[in-house]
C-alpha positions in Angstrom: 264.4 231.2 167.2 267.4 228.7 167.6 268.8 230.5 170.9 265.3 229.7 172.3 265.5 226.0 171.3 267.6 225.0 174.8 265.2 226.9 176.9 262.2 225.1 175.0 263.8 222.4 175.6 264.0 222.4 179.4 260.5 223.9 179.7 259.4 220.7 177.9 261.0 218.2 180.1 259.8 219.9 183.4 256.5 219.5 181.9 256.8 216.1 181.1 257.8 215.5 184.9 255.3 217.9 185.6 252.6 215.7 184.0 254.0 212.3 185.2 253.5 213.5 188.8 250.3 214.8 188.2 249.2 212.0 186.6 250.4 209.6 189.1 248.6 211.7 192.1 245.4 211.8 190.1 245.8 207.7 189.6 246.8 207.3 193.0 250.2 205.8 191.8 252.6 205.0 194.3 255.2 203.6 192.8 256.5 204.4 189.1 259.2 203.3 187.1 260.9 205.2 184.5 262.4 203.1 181.5 265.6 204.8 180.8 268.9 204.5 178.4 272.3 205.6 178.9 272.9 209.3 178.5 275.4 208.9 175.5 276.5 212.7 175.4 277.6 212.7 179.3 279.4 209.0 178.7 281.5 210.7 175.9 282.3 213.6 177.0 279.8 215.7 174.7 281.4 213.9 171.7 278.4 211.5 170.6 274.8 212.6 170.7 272.2 209.6 170.1 269.1 211.3 170.0 266.6 208.4 171.3 269.2 207.7 174.2 269.7 211.0 175.2 266.0 212.0 175.2 265.1 209.2 177.4 268.2 210.1 179.9 267.2 213.9 179.9 264.0 212.7 181.5 266.0 210.7 183.9 268.2 213.7 184.8 265.2 215.8 185.3 263.7 213.3 188.1 267.1 213.5 189.5 266.9 217.0 189.7 263.4 217.1 191.5 265.2 214.6 193.8 267.6 217.3 194.5 264.9 219.5 194.9 263.3 217.7 197.2 266.2 217.3 199.4 267.1 220.9 199.4 263.3 221.7 200.4 263.5 219.0 203.1 260.7 217.1 202.1 259.7 214.2 203.7 258.5 211.5 201.5 259.6 212.8 198.5 257.5 211.8 195.1 260.6 212.0 193.0 262.7 210.1 195.6 260.9 208.1 197.4 257.9 206.6 194.9 259.9 206.9 191.7 262.9 204.7 190.3 264.7 204.4 186.8 265.6 201.5 185.3 268.2 201.8 182.4 268.1 199.1 179.9 270.2 197.9 176.8 269.5 196.7 173.5 267.4 193.6 173.2 268.9 190.2 172.2 265.9 190.1 170.4 266.6 192.8 168.0 269.2 190.0 166.4 266.0 187.8 165.2 264.1 190.7 164.1 265.4 194.1 163.0 268.8 192.9 162.7 268.4 189.2 161.9 271.1 187.3 160.2 270.6 186.5 156.2 270.6 182.5 155.3 273.2 182.2 152.5 276.7 181.2 151.4 279.3 182.4 153.3 282.7 183.5 152.4 283.7 180.0 153.0 281.2 178.5 150.3 279.1 176.8 153.0 275.6 177.6 153.4 275.0 179.6 157.0 273.8 182.8 158.5 275.4 185.9 157.8 275.7 188.7 160.3 276.0 192.0 158.7 275.7 194.5 162.0 277.5 198.2 162.3 279.2 197.0 165.2 283.0 197.5 164.4 285.7 196.1 166.9 283.2 197.1 169.7 281.7 194.9 172.2 277.4 194.9 172.1 275.8 195.1 175.2 272.1 193.3 175.1 270.0 191.5 177.4 266.7 189.4 176.7 263.5 191.2 176.7 261.8 188.7 179.6 264.7 189.4 182.0 264.0 193.6 181.4 260.3 192.3 182.8 262.0 190.5 185.5 263.9 193.1 186.7 260.9 195.7 186.5 258.9 193.2 188.9 261.6 193.1 191.1 262.2 196.5 191.5 258.3 196.8 192.0 258.0 194.0 194.6 261.4 195.1 196.7 261.0 198.8 196.5 264.4 200.6 196.6 265.9 197.7 198.7 268.7 196.4 196.2 271.0 199.0 197.7 269.8 202.0 195.5 267.0 203.8 194.2 267.9 202.9 190.6 269.1 199.9 188.7 270.9 199.5 185.1 270.7 196.1 183.4 272.8 194.2 180.8 272.7 190.6 180.3 276.1 190.0 177.8 278.2 191.7 175.8 279.6 190.4 172.7 281.5 191.9 169.6 279.9 191.0 166.1 282.3 188.0 165.8 281.1 186.5 169.3 278.0 186.4 168.4 278.1 184.6 164.6 280.7 182.1 166.7 277.9 181.4 169.7 275.2 181.1 167.4 277.4 178.7 165.0 278.4 176.7 168.2 274.6 176.4 170.1 272.6 175.7 166.7 275.2 173.8 164.4 274.7 176.4 161.7 277.7 178.3 160.4 277.5 181.6 160.6 280.3 184.6 159.8 280.0 188.6 161.1 280.4 191.3 158.4 280.9 194.9 159.7 278.3 197.1 157.9 279.8 200.9 158.0 277.8 203.3 159.8 277.7 205.6 156.5 275.8 202.9 155.1 273.4 202.7 157.7 273.0 206.4 157.5 272.3 206.6 154.1 270.0 203.1 154.1 267.6 204.6 156.5 266.2 207.9 155.8 265.3 210.4 158.7 266.6 208.1 161.3 269.8 206.4 159.7 271.7 208.8 161.6 270.6 208.2 165.0 271.3 204.6 165.0 274.5 205.1 163.4 275.1 207.4 166.6 274.1 204.6 168.7 276.4 202.0 167.1 279.2 204.6 167.1 278.8 205.3 171.0 278.4 201.9 172.1 281.6 201.0 169.8 283.1 203.9 172.1 281.6 202.9 175.6 281.6 199.8 177.1 278.7 200.0 179.0 278.6 196.7 180.1 281.8 197.0 181.7 282.2 200.6 182.8 278.5 201.4 183.5 276.9 198.2 184.7 277.5 195.5 187.8 277.0 192.4 186.0 277.9 190.6 189.1 275.3 192.6 191.2 272.7 191.7 188.6 273.5 188.3 188.7 273.6 188.1 192.6 269.6 189.6 192.4 268.6 187.3 189.2 270.7 184.1 189.2 268.7 183.2 185.7 269.9 186.2 184.1 270.5 184.7 180.5 273.7 185.1 178.8 273.7 185.3 175.0 274.4 181.8 174.4 271.6 180.4 176.5 269.3 182.6 174.5 270.8 182.2 171.4 270.1 178.3 171.6 266.5 178.6 171.4 266.3 181.6 169.2 264.1 181.1 166.3 266.9 181.7 163.4 266.7 181.7 159.6 267.4 178.4 158.2 269.9 177.7 155.7 268.6 175.6 152.7 272.1 173.5 153.3 274.2 173.8 155.8 277.0 171.6 154.7 
């Protein structure tokens, strides 16, 4: 029944968290990091749901609920409080050489180059290198809850679609341009999950998480070699146009 679904979801989340705790105790896991994503519904006042974002964020919220319960019960060395941290990540630079890779061909200028057809609108897309996510995870394990909080939200850069094309052209010498991909095209083109991906793009267009929900200066203080997009783009494997002039 539809009215039972919220209760079933809440019970499922509690079961996930309980399984997490039981598995950790069984295998003597002393430190656990939950890889999360931003809570789109909360950050947009309930207006944009992004299933694959909100599902991960719901587990993070359940972890925080367990922390609150441990505090209320005055638990000494609570497992969720002292042995669990949450790492909130962002889309990967690497998406731009895989699922979101540009196509090589003729540009509107008539030259051959790279065409980035992306559902970014006029927004700024937050990104980070996969290697830097790994670096932060390793740092969190090695410096457990000693960076000023229990959890960490990371990002490497933020760029509009036009910024991405311009940066790639500057760093590689290959002409590039950006073309917006309407969200309704994303929904129609990818059955079953297109609406989720389109919702993610709508969320990231509305909410500039890199400036509103991240501390980029604080992240660079922890990790001075955190890659900006232009650094990553300079060595990425981009398609090669047949001619560039």
